N, C-alpha and C positions, 0 to 999 in steps of 0.2 A: 183791135179785138178781132176783126174779121180775119186778119192775117194769122193769129194764133189758132183760131178755130179751123183754119184751112190746113194746119199741121196735123198729121196723123196722130192718133191717141197715144200710141206707144212712144213717140218722140217727145210728146209733151210730158209724159210721166218721167222720162229719162232726164229731161231738162230740169224738172222740179227737184228730182233727187240730187242732181249735181249742185243746185243752189243751196239745198238744205245741208249738204256735206260741207260746202265752202263756208257756210254760216257757222256751222259747228266748229270747224277748224279755227276760224277767226275768234270766236268766243273763247275757245281753249287757250289760244295764245294770249289773249287779253287778260284772262284770269291768272295765268302762270307768270306773266311779266312782273308783278309786284313782289312775289316770293323770291324771284331771282335777284331783285335789287336789294332785298333786306338780308340775304344770306351772307354771313361773315366770310371774308376771304381767309383761306388757310395760308399762313406764312411759313417760311423756313424755320423761324424761331419757335413757332408752336410745335412743329414736328420734331425739332431737335433742341429741347430746352437746354440752357447753359446757366452756370452760376454767375451771378452779377460780378463784375470786376471788383467792386468795392469790398465784397466779401473776401476775396483772395488777398487783397491788399491789407485788410484788417488782420487776417490770420498771420501773414508774414510779419506784420508790425508787432503782433503780440508776443513773438518769441525773441525779439531783439532785446539785448541787455540794456537796462536803464543807464542813461548817461548822467553822471553827477552834475547837478546844477552849478552854475558859475559861483565861485566863492564858497561852495560847500566843503566842509572839512573832510579830508580823506582819512580812512582808517589808519590808525597809528602804525599797524604792522607793515603797511606798504612801503613806508620810508624808514622803518627801524633798521639799525645796523647792529648786529650781534657781535660783540667783541670776541676775539679768540680767547679760549680758556687759558688760564695761567699754567695749567698742567694738562697732560693728555686725558681726554675723557674716554673711558673704557666702554667698549660696545656691549650690547646686551644679546647680540646674535650668536649663533653657533655655540651654545653652552653645552657642557657635558650632560649626559643623562643623570637625572636625580636618583639618589639612593632611595631604598625603601624607607618610607616615613615611619617613625616610631609610633607605638600605640597611642602615647600621649605626647603630641608634638610640643616641643619647647618654644617659647616665645623669644627667639634669638634677637629680634628687633628691640624688645624691651631690655634684654640683657646687655645689648650693645649700648643702648642709651645710658644704662646705669654705670658702665665702666669706661665710656668714651672719654669723659673728662679727666678721671684720675686713675683709671686702670692701667696696668702694665702693658707693654707692647706684646708680651707673650699672651696675656689674657685676650687682648683684642684680636690677635692673629688666630688664636684657637677658636674664638667665637665666630669670627668672620668665615672661616672655612666650614664650620658647622652650618652657619646661616646660608652660605652659598649653596651647600648641598640641598638645603630645604627650599630656599626661595632665591634662585640666582638673580632674578631681575631686581628684587628689593635690595639684596646685598650689594649688587653692582651700583645701584643708585646711591647707596650710602657711601661707597668707596669714592664716587665722583664728587662728593661734597664735604667729606669729613676733614676737620683740621688735623687729624692724626695720620694723614696720608703718608708722611715720611716714615712712620713706624710699620708700614704694611709690606715692606720688601719681602719678608719670608712668605706671606700669604700670596702676594702677587706672583712670585716665582712658582709656588706650588700650584696655584690655579691656572697659570699659563700652561704648565705641563699637562694638567688635566684636560684643558681645552684642546691642546695639540693632539692628545691621544684619540680624540674624536675625528681627527682629520682636518680640523679648522685651524690650520697652521697660521694663516694670515691673522686671524683674530688672536691666536695665542701670542704672536709676536707683538701685537699692540699692547697686550698686558705686560709682556716682558720689557718692552721699551719704556713702559711707565715707571719702572723701578728707578729710583733716583740714584742709588748707589751704583757706580759703574762696574765694580767687581761682581756684585750680585746680578746685575743685569747681564753681563757677559756670560756668567756661569749658567744662567737660566736659558740663554740662547743656545749654548752648547748642549744642554740637556734636551731642549726641544728638537734640535737637529739630530741628536743621538737616537731619539725615538724614531725619527724619520729614516735614519740610516738602517736601524734594526729592521724596519718594515720594508726596506729596499725601495724607499720613495725618494732617495737623494743619493747622489754619487759624489766622489771626490772632486770631479770636474765642476759639478754644480756648486759644491762648497767653496771651491776656489773662486768661482764667479761671484759668490756672495761676499767675498772679502775675508774669509777665514784664512789664518796663517797656516803653514804646513804643520806646525805643532798642534794647532786647534783641530785641524782635519784628522790628524792621527788620533787625538783623544776622542773625537766624535765617532770615528770608525772602529775604535778599539772595543767598544761595547762596555767599557768600565763604568760609564755614567748611567747605564740602564740596569745595572745589577741591583 
């Protein structure tokens, strides 16, 4: 005590101030330490969140096609074998433009059903051409299944030429080739190519490549079949 009293007053006050400052710093460090311990650490996953892997896997699996279970019956159409038709089936594409429909349209389908069994070939051909002008798709479907197909040579030839006039020559030839009578089939082919020659869409060289004889080529190019 005597030694402290021997220190000048101003030095004693300075020493006391330093002690108080050090005490305050130590108290502050002590109080701050628990808060730092309980502060959650920030991770890279928190700053940059990502979707869990199982979510992506489930999404990819949801778009996969189901696999039939073992022993499960397969749909019949997967193994079905469609036999070739006994006669050429006529296409429904590239049909000629329809004529103006009458004010009161006739029911050609009903008329055809009435005459199909016992009607004459002339009646059937006349009705078919009128029906084709009104509803080509329905008329063609009937042609592909009727038991009177052999009687339709006149109509098939006329309709083939009408289809060819629209520029659908390949489709027209399918109709012409469906004619069972070889003479009528050949004449229809001549008339189809006569239309093409008149429109300058076929030449003598091309006709020769198609297998026409010199006589046939002369007939086609003469213009007599288009008069």
